[in-house]
N, C-alpha and C positions, 0 to 999 in steps of 0.2 A: 607105627601102626601094628606091625606084626606082633610085637610084645603084648600089646593090649588085646589083640585078637586072641592070642594063645591064653592069656590070663582070664579073659572075661567071656569067651565064647560059650562056656558051660552055663553061664548065667543068662544066655540069650543074646549076647552081643553078636551082631552079624555085620559084615562089611560087604559093600558092593562097590568095587572100584569103577570110576567113571572118568574116562579120559576125554579131553577136548584140547583145542588149540594145537593139535599135531595130527598126523595122519593116523588112521585106525591101525594100520600095520605097525607103526612105531609104538603106539600105546600097548597093543597086545604083545609085541616083542619085549617091551620093558617089563610087563607083568610076568612074562615067562622067565626072563633073565633073573628077576628078583624073587622067583618062586612064590608069588603071592598066592596064598591058599584060599582066596575068596574069588568069586566071579568078577570079571572085569569086562566092561563094555565101552562103547564109544558114543559120546554125546554129539550126534549129528546136529550141526548148526548151533551148537552150544545152548540148546533150549533149556536143559535142566540146570546148567550152570547159571544161566540168566534168571531162571525161576527162583533159585535159592540165593541169588546175589553173590555168587562166587566168581570173582574176576579172573582167577587163574587157578591152575591145578593143585594148589596146596590147601584148599578149603575142605570143609567137612560139614555135613548136615546130619544131625542125630534125630532119627524118626522112630517113634515108638511103634508098638504092634498095631495100634489103632490108626497109624498114619499121621500122628500129630508131631510136629517139629518140637523137640525138647531142648535142642541146643544147636548152635551154628557157629562154626569158625569160618569167617569169610576170607581170612588171610592164613598165612602159615601158622603152624602150631608145633609145639614140641611134645615129647612123651609125657612130661609132667602135666601140662595143660590138658592133654587128652585124658589122662588118668583122673584128674580132678572132675572133669565133665562127666565121665562114665560113673564115678562114685555117686554123683548127684542123681543120675537118671536110672541106674540099674537097681 
């Protein structure tokens, strides 16, 4: 995710990290240890994860400036899959 963030942030790509299924302290510590350059929050009661159908922490929702979902990974994904999705929507 970091590579895509660095490559596409000038084109408007933004990341908001959202942790769930762990404690808030662990999520925020993980973000700090991995020097995530984007904001990271905690999904209390897994509400947003359930809303987007992401069953565990390896998913991603791609939401455009108007709030429309343009892509969704409900499972894990790799850098190639992420790049392909970003090329379609940016």
